[in-house]
N, CA and C atoms as a LAMMPS dump frame, in Angstrom:
ITEM: TIMESTEP
0
ITEM: NUMBER OF ATOMS
501
ITEM: BOX BOUNDS ff ff ff
-5.0000000000000000e+02 5.0000000000000000e+02
-5.0000000000000000e+02 5.0000000000000000e+02
-5.0000000000000000e+02 5.0000000000000000e+02
ITEM: ATOMS id mol type element x y z
1 1 1 N 354.401 -461.877 250.022
2 1 2 C 352.991 -462.027 250.311
3 1 3 C 352.71 -463.444 250.789
4 2 1 N 351.546 -463.584 251.271
5 2 2 C 351.156 -464.904 251.77
6 2 3 C 350.681 -465.77 250.615
7 3 1 N 350.579 -467.019 250.896
8 3 2 C 350.129 -467.964 249.873
9 3 3 C 348.679 -467.702 249.514
10 4 1 N 347.915 -467.247 250.498
11 4 2 C 346.512 -466.959 250.238
12 4 3 C 346.378 -465.779 249.27
13 5 1 N 347.204 -464.766 249.434
14 5 2 C 347.163 -463.607 248.547
15 5 3 C 347.504 -463.98 247.125
16 6 1 N 348.528 -464.842 246.949
17 6 2 C 348.899 -465.241 245.597
18 6 3 C 347.835 -466.109 244.953
19 7 1 N 347.225 -466.968 245.751
20 7 2 C 346.197 -467.814 245.159
21 7 3 C 344.982 -466.982 244.766
22 8 1 N 344.684 -465.928 245.506
23 8 2 C 343.568 -465.047 245.151
24 8 3 C 343.864 -464.343 243.822
25 9 1 N 345.074 -463.849 243.679
26 9 2 C 345.447 -463.188 242.432
27 9 3 C 345.462 -464.172 241.278
28 10 1 N 345.905 -465.387 241.568
29 10 2 C 345.975 -466.39 240.529
30 10 3 C 344.577 -466.781 240.054
31 11 1 N 343.655 -466.939 240.963
32 11 2 C 342.283 -467.306 240.593
33 11 3 C 341.63 -466.169 239.812
34 12 1 N 341.826 -464.974 240.279
35 12 2 C 341.218 -463.822 239.616
36 12 3 C 341.782 -463.657 238.203
37 13 1 N 343.089 -463.79 238.075
38 13 2 C 343.685 -463.591 236.753
39 13 3 C 343.303 -464.729 235.817
40 14 1 N 343.118 -465.926 236.351
41 14 2 C 342.751 -467.036 235.504
42 14 3 C 341.321 -466.883 234.981
43 15 1 N 340.4 -466.371 235.803
44 15 2 C 339.012 -466.278 235.362
45 15 3 C 338.754 -465 234.57
46 16 1 N 339.712 -464.059 234.583
47 16 2 C 339.461 -462.785 233.918
48 16 3 C 340.378 -462.566 232.732
49 17 1 N 340.904 -463.627 232.178
50 17 2 C 341.771 -463.437 231.016
51 17 3 C 340.91 -463.359 229.758
52 18 1 N 341.23 -462.439 228.887
53 18 2 C 340.421 -462.281 227.685
54 18 3 C 340.461 -463.503 226.776
55 19 1 N 341.536 -464.233 226.734
56 19 2 C 341.633 -465.376 225.836
57 19 3 C 340.911 -466.606 226.344
58 20 1 N 340.505 -466.632 227.592
59 20 2 C 339.906 -467.844 228.147
60 20 3 C 338.448 -467.997 227.772
61 21 1 N 337.83 -466.928 227.261
62 21 2 C 336.415 -467.029 226.931
63 21 3 C 335.531 -466.801 228.134
64 22 1 N 336.103 -466.588 229.3
65 22 2 C 335.324 -466.373 230.514
66 22 3 C 335.597 -464.961 231.047
67 23 1 N 335.665 -464.009 230.169
68 23 2 C 335.944 -462.626 230.582
69 23 3 C 334.758 -462.085 231.35
70 24 1 N 335.018 -461.595 232.558
71 24 2 C 333.952 -461.058 233.403
72 24 3 C 334.264 -459.59 233.672
73 25 1 N 333.244 -458.79 233.65
74 25 2 C 333.455 -457.362 233.859
75 25 3 C 333.18 -456.962 235.293
76 26 1 N 332.98 -457.886 236.156
77 26 2 C 332.774 -457.577 237.562
78 26 3 C 331.387 -457.039 237.871
79 27 1 N 330.363 -457.4 237.136
80 27 2 C 329.001 -456.963 237.416
81 27 3 C 328.633 -455.645 236.776
82 28 1 N 329.445 -455.15 235.847
83 28 2 C 329.151 -453.877 235.197
84 28 3 C 328.501 -454.061 233.83
85 29 1 N 328.002 -455.205 233.548
86 29 2 C 327.418 -455.464 232.239
87 29 3 C 326.176 -454.602 232.054
88 30 1 N 326.098 -453.895 230.92
89 30 2 C 324.935 -453.068 230.61
90 30 3 C 325.022 -451.642 231.116
91 31 1 N 326.061 -451.277 231.83
92 31 2 C 326.169 -449.923 232.371
93 31 3 C 326.357 -448.894 231.266
94 32 1 N 327.102 -449.228 230.252
95 32 2 C 327.334 -448.287 229.157
96 32 3 C 326.029 -448.034 228.408
97 33 1 N 325.213 -449.045 228.255
98 33 2 C 323.932 -448.887 227.571
99 33 3 C 323.032 -447.922 228.323
100 34 1 N 322.977 -448.059 229.618
101 34 2 C 322.145 -447.169 230.431
102 34 3 C 322.666 -445.735 230.342
103 35 1 N 323.976 -445.567 230.417
104 35 2 C 324.556 -444.234 230.297
105 35 3 C 324.302 -443.639 228.914
106 36 1 N 324.395 -444.45 227.893
107 36 2 C 324.153 -443.974 226.54
108 36 3 C 322.701 -443.558 226.35
109 37 1 N 321.779 -444.332 226.865
110 37 2 C 320.36 -443.983 226.778
111 37 3 C 320.098 -442.678 227.533
112 38 1 N 320.679 -442.538 228.698
113 38 2 C 320.522 -441.291 229.456
114 38 3 C 321.089 -440.093 228.714
115 39 1 N 322.239 -440.251 228.098
116 39 2 C 322.847 -439.169 227.33
117 39 3 C 321.977 -438.781 226.142
118 40 1 N 321.421 -439.767 225.445
119 40 2 C 320.57 -439.483 224.292
120 40 3 C 319.312 -438.731 224.728
121 41 1 N 318.725 -439.123 225.846
122 41 2 C 317.535 -438.435 226.351
123 41 3 C 317.858 -436.981 226.697
124 42 1 N 318.959 -436.765 227.377
125 42 2 C 319.361 -435.404 227.74
126 42 3 C 319.671 -434.589 226.483
127 43 1 N 320.343 -435.175 225.52
128 43 2 C 320.675 -434.462 224.282
129 43 3 C 319.412 -434.095 223.503
130 44 1 N 318.452 -435.018 223.419
131 44 2 C 317.202 -434.723 222.724
132 44 3 C 316.401 -433.645 223.444
133 45 1 N 316.399 -433.675 224.768
134 45 2 C 315.708 -432.633 225.531
135 45 3 C 316.359 -431.274 225.297
136 46 1 N 317.668 -431.247 225.247
137 46 2 C 318.379 -429.997 224.985
138 46 3 C 318.076 -429.47 223.584
139 47 1 N 318.044 -430.336 222.594
140 47 2 C 317.703 -429.928 221.232
141 47 3 C 316.278 -429.389 221.181
142 48 1 N 315.35 -430.03 221.879
143 48 2 C 313.962 -429.564 221.894
144 48 3 C 313.848 -428.184 222.535
145 49 1 N 314.553 -427.953 223.618
146 49 2 C 314.496 -426.656 224.29
147 49 3 C 315.1 -425.567 223.407
148 50 1 N 316.22 -425.836 222.783
149 50 2 C 316.867 -424.841 221.918
150 50 3 C 315.988 -424.557 220.697
151 51 1 N 315.41 -425.574 220.102
152 51 2 C 314.538 -425.369 218.946
153 51 3 C 313.3 -424.569 219.333
154 52 1 N 312.748 -424.826 220.502
155 52 2 C 311.572 -424.08 220.955
156 52 3 C 311.914 -422.632 221.262
157 53 1 N 313.069 -422.397 221.865
158 53 2 C 313.497 -421.019 222.135
159 53 3 C 313.719 -420.267 220.828
160 54 1 N 314.281 -420.924 219.835
161 54 2 C 314.471 -420.296 218.531
162 54 3 C 313.126 -419.991 217.877
163 55 1 N 312.161 -420.877 218.025
164 55 2 C 310.837 -420.649 217.467
165 55 3 C 310.178 -419.447 218.12
166 56 1 N 310.268 -419.33 219.44
167 56 2 C 309.68 -418.189 220.146
168 56 3 C 310.354 -416.896 219.694
169 57 1 N 311.667 -416.919 219.543
170 57 2 C 312.386 -415.734 219.085
171 57 3 C 311.949 -415.324 217.674
172 58 1 N 311.818 -416.292 216.778
173 58 2 C 311.384 -415.989 215.417
174 58 3 C 309.957 -415.452 215.382
175 59 1 N 309.093 -416.013 216.201
176 59 2 C 307.71 -415.526 216.247
177 59 3 C 307.646 -414.106 216.805
178 60 1 N 308.5 -413.79 217.765
179 60 2 C 308.536 -412.43 218.293
180 60 3 C 309.051 -411.463 217.241
181 61 1 N 310.016 -411.889 216.439
182 61 2 C 310.516 -411.056 215.344
183 61 3 C 309.424 -410.816 214.309
184 62 1 N 308.648 -411.838 213.998
185 62 2 C 307.538 -411.68 213.051
186 62 3 C 306.465 -410.76 213.617
187 63 1 N 306.207 -410.861 214.92
188 63 2 C 305.229 -409.974 215.548
189 63 3 C 305.719 -408.526 215.526
190 64 1 N 307.01 -408.314 215.718
191 64 2 C 307.576 -406.964 215.639
192 64 3 C 307.437 -406.408 214.224
193 65 1 N 307.63 -407.245 213.222
194 65 2 C 307.457 -406.797 211.837
195 65 3 C 305.999 -406.427 211.568
196 66 1 N 305.068 -407.207 212.113
197 66 2 C 303.651 -406.883 211.956
198 66 3 C 303.315 -405.571 212.662
199 67 1 N 303.878 -405.356 213.841
200 67 2 C 303.654 -404.086 214.547
201 67 3 C 304.233 -402.927 213.753
202 68 1 N 305.395 -403.12 213.13
203 68 2 C 305.983 -402.084 212.272
204 68 3 C 305.051 -401.732 211.115
205 69 1 N 304.532 -402.75 210.457
206 69 2 C 303.654 -402.513 209.311
207 69 3 C 302.353 -401.845 209.733
208 70 1 N 301.801 -402.245 210.859
209 70 2 C 300.565 -401.627 211.338
210 70 3 C 300.794 -400.171 211.728
211 71 1 N 301.913 -399.892 212.368
212 71 2 C 302.223 -398.504 212.737
213 71 3 C 302.451 -397.659 211.496
214 72 1 N 303.117 -398.2 210.506
215 72 2 C 303.342 -397.471 209.262
216 72 3 C 302.025 -397.196 208.541
217 73 1 N 301.144 -398.189 208.514
218 73 2 C 299.838 -397.987 207.879
219 73 3 C 299.046 -396.889 208.586
220 74 1 N 299.136 -396.835 209.905
221 74 2 C 298.422 -395.794 210.653
222 74 3 C 299.059 -394.429 210.448
223 75 1 N 300.378 -394.373 210.357
224 75 2 C 301.065 -393.091 210.147
225 75 3 C 300.789 -392.542 208.753
226 76 1 N 300.539 -393.422 207.799
227 76 2 C 300.258 -392.977 206.439
228 76 3 C 298.866 -392.379 206.285
229 77 1 N 298.058 -392.426 207.305
230 77 2 C 296.707 -391.883 207.249
231 77 3 C 296.666 -390.368 207.398
232 78 1 N 297.825 -389.737 207.521
233 78 2 C 297.875 -388.285 207.643
234 78 3 C 297.429 -387.672 206.316
235 79 1 N 296.525 -386.743 206.402
236 79 2 C 296.053 -386.095 205.179
237 79 3 C 297.082 -385.077 204.697
238 80 1 N 297.045 -384.782 203.41
239 80 2 C 297.976 -383.817 202.84
240 80 3 C 297.752 -382.421 203.421
241 81 1 N 296.499 -382.078 203.693
242 81 2 C 296.205 -380.769 204.264
243 81 3 C 296.845 -380.61 205.641
244 82 1 N 296.742 -381.653 206.465
245 82 2 C 297.327 -381.595 207.804
246 82 3 C 298.852 -381.589 207.733
247 83 1 N 299.393 -382.285 206.754
248 83 2 C 300.851 -382.358 206.633
249 83 3 C 301.451 -381.029 206.185
250 84 1 N 300.793 -380.386 205.239
251 84 2 C 301.348 -379.157 204.69
252 84 3 C 300.846 -377.891 205.386
253 85 1 N 299.953 -378.044 206.334
254 85 2 C 299.452 -376.87 207.059
255 85 3 C 300.564 -376.298 207.91
256 86 1 N 300.699 -375.004 207.903
257 86 2 C 301.761 -374.377 208.69
258 86 3 C 301.265 -374.117 210.104
259 87 1 N 302.149 -374.28 211.055
260 87 2 C 301.821 -374.006 212.449
261 87 3 C 301.063 -375.113 213.153
262 88 1 N 300.847 -376.232 212.506
263 88 2 C 300.142 -377.333 213.139
264 88 3 C 301.158 -378.258 213.796
265 89 1 N 301.029 -378.442 215.1
266 89 2 C 301.978 -379.315 215.784
267 89 3 C 301.519 -380.767 215.792
268 90 1 N 300.232 -380.99 215.734
269 90 2 C 299.706 -382.351 215.753
270 90 3 C 299.259 -382.722 214.35
271 91 1 N 300.039 -383.572 213.687
272 91 2 C 299.671 -383.974 212.335
273 91 3 C 299.327 -385.46 212.241
274 92 1 N 299.583 -386.213 213.269
275 92 2 C 299.257 -387.64 213.247
276 92 3 C 297.752 -387.809 213.407
277 93 1 N 297.225 -388.91 212.946
278 93 2 C 295.785 -389.148 213.126
279 93 3 C 295.433 -389.237 214.615
280 94 1 N 294.189 -389.032 214.909
281 94 2 C 293.715 -389.149 216.284
282 94 3 C 293.797 -390.602 216.739
283 95 1 N 293.736 -390.798 218.054
284 95 2 C 293.869 -392.152 218.607
285 95 3 C 292.812 -393.106 218.058
286 96 1 N 291.593 -392.612 217.891
287 96 2 C 290.523 -393.469 217.365
288 96 3 C 290.815 -393.885 215.928
289 97 1 N 291.36 -392.945 215.135
290 97 2 C 291.712 -393.274 213.76
291 97 3 C 292.859 -394.282 213.703
292 98 1 N 293.814 -394.135 214.606
293 98 2 C 294.936 -395.078 214.654
294 98 3 C 294.428 -396.468 215.005
295 99 1 N 293.552 -396.572 216.003
296 99 2 C 292.992 -397.875 216.392
297 99 3 C 292.218 -398.503 215.239
298 100 1 N 291.413 -397.685 214.564
299 100 2 C 290.626 -398.209 213.442
300 100 3 C 291.538 -398.648 212.298
301 101 1 N 292.599 -397.898 212.037
302 101 2 C 293.524 -398.272 210.958
303 101 3 C 294.259 -399.559 211.284
304 102 1 N 294.715 -399.7 212.526
305 102 2 C 295.425 -400.921 212.922
306 102 3 C 294.485 -402.121 212.856
307 103 1 N 293.272 -401.972 213.365
308 103 2 C 292.299 -403.072 213.282
309 103 3 C 291.988 -403.411 211.829
310 104 1 N 291.874 -402.376 210.986
311 104 2 C 291.622 -402.604 209.568
312 104 3 C 292.792 -403.299 208.882
313 105 1 N 294.005 -402.94 209.27
314 105 2 C 295.18 -403.586 208.691
315 105 3 C 295.228 -405.066 209.079
316 106 1 N 294.959 -405.366 210.335
317 106 2 C 294.963 -406.769 210.775
318 106 3 C 293.842 -407.559 210.109
319 107 1 N 292.691 -406.91 209.906
320 107 2 C 291.58 -407.593 209.234
321 107 3 C 291.879 -407.807 207.752
322 108 1 N 292.62 -406.872 207.149
323 108 2 C 292.939 -406.995 205.731
324 108 3 C 294.034 -408.026 205.466
325 109 1 N 294.772 -408.402 206.483
326 109 2 C 295.849 -409.391 206.349
327 109 3 C 295.628 -410.554 207.33
328 110 1 N 294.572 -411.332 207.124
329 110 2 C 294.275 -412.41 208.086
330 110 3 C 295.294 -413.539 208.071
331 111 1 N 295.966 -413.758 206.943
332 111 2 C 296.955 -414.83 206.877
333 111 3 C 298.152 -414.533 207.766
334 112 1 N 298.527 -413.272 207.885
335 112 2 C 299.646 -412.897 208.751
336 112 3 C 299.228 -412.944 210.213
337 113 1 N 298.035 -412.478 210.501
338 113 2 C 297.572 -412.422 211.882
339 113 3 C 297.141 -413.783 212.422
340 114 1 N 296.873 -414.737 211.549
341 114 2 C 296.368 -416.04 211.983
342 114 3 C 297.448 -416.961 212.537
343 115 1 N 298.703 -416.591 212.425
344 115 2 C 299.768 -417.483 212.87
345 115 3 C 299.891 -417.527 214.386
346 116 1 N 299.282 -416.575 215.095
347 116 2 C 299.372 -416.529 216.554
348 116 3 C 298.012 -416.764 217.178
349 117 1 N 298.047 -417.322 218.366
350 117 2 C 296.845 -417.487 219.154
351 117 3 C 296.683 -416.244 220.014
352 118 1 N 295.494 -415.758 220.095
353 118 2 C 295.175 -414.634 220.972
354 118 3 C 295.982 -413.379 220.614
355 119 1 N 296.029 -413.046 219.318
356 119 2 C 296.676 -411.805 218.89
357 119 3 C 295.778 -410.643 219.282
358 120 1 N 296.339 -409.662 219.961
359 120 2 C 295.535 -408.513 220.381
360 120 3 C 296.359 -407.231 220.288
361 121 1 N 295.658 -406.153 220.102
362 121 2 C 296.27 -404.833 220.067
363 121 3 C 296.237 -404.295 221.49
364 122 1 N 297.402 -404.123 222.089
365 122 2 C 297.493 -403.62 223.457
366 122 3 C 297.365 -402.104 223.47
367 123 1 N 298.032 -401.468 222.52
368 123 2 C 298.008 -400.004 222.445
369 123 3 C 298.063 -399.59 220.988
370 124 1 N 297.268 -398.624 220.628
371 124 2 C 297.315 -398.027 219.297
372 124 3 C 296.879 -396.583 219.453
373 125 1 N 297.813 -395.699 219.282
374 125 2 C 297.484 -394.291 219.451
375 125 3 C 298.64 -393.408 219.05
376 126 1 N 298.421 -392.106 219.266
377 126 2 C 299.432 -391.106 218.956
378 126 3 C 299.649 -390.26 220.2
379 127 1 N 300.627 -390.619 221.02
380 127 2 C 300.796 -389.928 222.299
381 127 3 C 301.233 -388.467 222.176
382 128 1 N 302.008 -388.125 221.149
383 128 2 C 302.497 -386.756 221.044
384 128 3 C 301.959 -386.005 219.841
385 129 1 N 301.062 -386.578 219.088
386 129 2 C 300.498 -385.914 217.936
387 129 3 C 301.342 -386.043 216.681
388 130 1 N 302.511 -386.595 216.761
389 130 2 C 303.379 -386.781 215.599
390 130 3 C 303.763 -388.248 215.393
391 131 1 N 303.802 -388.999 216.436
392 131 2 C 304.261 -390.379 216.386
393 131 3 C 303.089 -391.323 216.625
394 132 1 N 302.996 -392.324 215.799
395 132 2 C 301.987 -393.365 215.985
396 132 3 C 302.665 -394.525 216.702
397 133 1 N 302.065 -394.982 217.775
398 133 2 C 302.64 -396.075 218.569
399 133 3 C 301.663 -397.245 218.574
400 134 1 N 302.188 -398.439 218.219
401 134 2 C 301.381 -399.661 218.178
402 134 3 C 302.087 -400.729 218.991
403 135 1 N 301.351 -401.359 219.906
404 135 2 C 301.877 -402.463 220.711
405 135 3 C 300.965 -403.665 220.514
406 136 1 N 301.552 -404.782 220.124
407 136 2 C 300.81 -406.019 219.905
408 136 3 C 301.282 -407.085 220.892
409 137 1 N 300.388 -407.999 221.21
410 137 2 C 300.723 -409.138 222.066
411 137 3 C 300.075 -410.391 221.476
412 138 1 N 300.724 -411.529 221.693
413 138 2 C 300.21 -412.802 221.182
414 138 3 C 300.726 -413.937 222.051
415 139 1 N 300.206 -415.112 221.797
416 139 2 C 300.636 -416.322 222.505
417 139 3 C 301.195 -417.298 221.48
418 140 1 N 302.384 -417.816 221.773
419 140 2 C 303.052 -418.786 220.898
420 140 3 C 303.085 -420.131 221.609
421 141 1 N 302.789 -421.168 220.871
422 141 2 C 302.885 -422.525 221.412
423 141 3 C 304.036 -423.242 220.717
424 142 1 N 305.194 -423.333 221.381
425 142 2 C 306.327 -424.021 220.749
426 142 3 C 305.994 -425.476 220.466
427 143 1 N 306.333 -425.913 219.283
428 143 2 C 305.967 -427.254 218.837
429 143 3 C 306.653 -428.337 219.66
430 144 1 N 307.93 -428.168 219.94
431 144 2 C 308.701 -429.239 220.566
432 144 3 C 308.416 -429.413 222.047
433 145 1 N 308.006 -428.365 222.738
434 145 2 C 307.772 -428.501 224.18
435 145 3 C 306.336 -428.176 224.562
436 146 1 N 305.416 -428.168 223.606
437 146 2 C 304.023 -427.855 223.913
438 146 3 C 303.423 -428.871 224.882
439 147 1 N 303.778 -430.125 224.744
440 147 2 C 303.23 -431.156 225.628
441 147 3 C 303.739 -430.993 227.054
442 148 1 N 304.9 -430.36 227.225
443 148 2 C 305.422 -430.106 228.569
444 148 3 C 304.738 -428.889 229.184
445 149 1 N 304.487 -427.866 228.362
446 149 2 C 303.901 -426.623 228.854
447 149 3 C 302.399 -426.701 229.085
448 150 1 N 301.714 -427.615 228.43
449 150 2 C 300.258 -427.689 228.487
450 150 3 C 299.693 -427.737 229.904
451 151 1 N 300.231 -428.508 230.836
452 151 2 C 299.636 -428.505 232.182
453 151 3 C 299.826 -427.18 232.928
454 152 1 N 300.797 -426.385 232.521
455 152 2 C 301.124 -425.184 233.273
456 152 3 C 300.609 -423.907 232.632
457 153 1 N 300.61 -423.833 231.311
458 153 2 C 300.233 -422.607 230.621
459 153 3 C 299.734 -422.934 229.226
460 154 1 N 299.069 -421.961 228.606
461 154 2 C 298.581 -422.162 227.248
462 154 3 C 299.632 -421.89 226.19
463 155 1 N 300.748 -421.33 226.593
464 155 2 C 301.804 -421.016 225.65
465 155 3 C 302.713 -419.941 226.22
466 156 1 N 303.548 -419.402 225.367
467 156 2 C 304.496 -418.364 225.757
468 156 3 C 303.978 -417.035 225.23
469 157 1 N 303.788 -416.081 226.121
470 157 2 C 303.318 -414.766 225.722
471 157 3 C 304.458 -413.926 225.161
472 158 1 N 304.219 -413.312 224.017
473 158 2 C 305.219 -412.433 223.409
474 158 3 C 304.568 -411.088 223.125
475 159 1 N 305.376 -410.073 223.008
476 159 2 C 304.869 -408.745 222.706
477 159 3 C 305.86 -407.984 221.858
478 160 1 N 305.345 -407.005 221.135
479 160 2 C 306.199 -406.164 220.298
480 160 3 C 305.562 -404.79 220.189
481 161 1 N 306.406 -403.774 220.248
482 161 2 C 305.945 -402.394 220.114
483 161 3 C 306.687 -401.743 218.965
484 162 1 N 305.996 -400.85 218.287
485 162 2 C 306.597 -400.144 217.174
486 162 3 C 306.02 -398.748 217.108
487 163 1 N 306.789 -397.858 216.537
488 163 2 C 306.306 -396.491 216.344
489 163 3 C 306.723 -396.006 214.972
490 164 1 N 305.91 -395.119 214.429
491 164 2 C 306.189 -394.534 213.116
492 164 3 C 305.843 -393.056 213.184
493 165 1 N 306.705 -392.236 212.622
494 165 2 C 306.484 -390.782 212.6
495 165 3 C 305.608 -390.422 211.42
496 166 1 N 304.727 -389.517 211.66
497 166 2 C 303.835 -389.057 210.594
498 166 3 C 304.486 -387.963 209.768
499 167 1 N 305.672 -387.509 210.099
500 167 2 C 306.356 -386.468 209.309
501 167 3 C 307.778 -386.798 209.069
């Protein structure tokens, strides 16, 4: 090599030796900190999204349980005379009775129904005269990402349907 090449290597190695106290990283100072901060932000965002998705799933499961209980309460309204009557194909309560029973059940359990915003009965009736069908809908506001969703929507809409046989 040329003398210039060796002197360049010599100068570089002299100024970059760890024992000299003049260790230089070549202008990369602080890069690891920036990468670490970025990683922490991404990790926290991922945890928030997963926690919010789990919350929505749990709320939908609770809404399905409420729909099950409301459908069961409506199916239990069958009178003994209608149940034991021979030749009767329609033994479930009428649609109006099913709606009134479901509304009464939700009114009788306000602590369960109060956990959702905009809880509504989408369908409550007996389509075939034997089965009571109840469909509920509600809006869930996930705690961890509510501030992100607020400009776009009021929350995440969930729904649950359930049916119960009257016989």
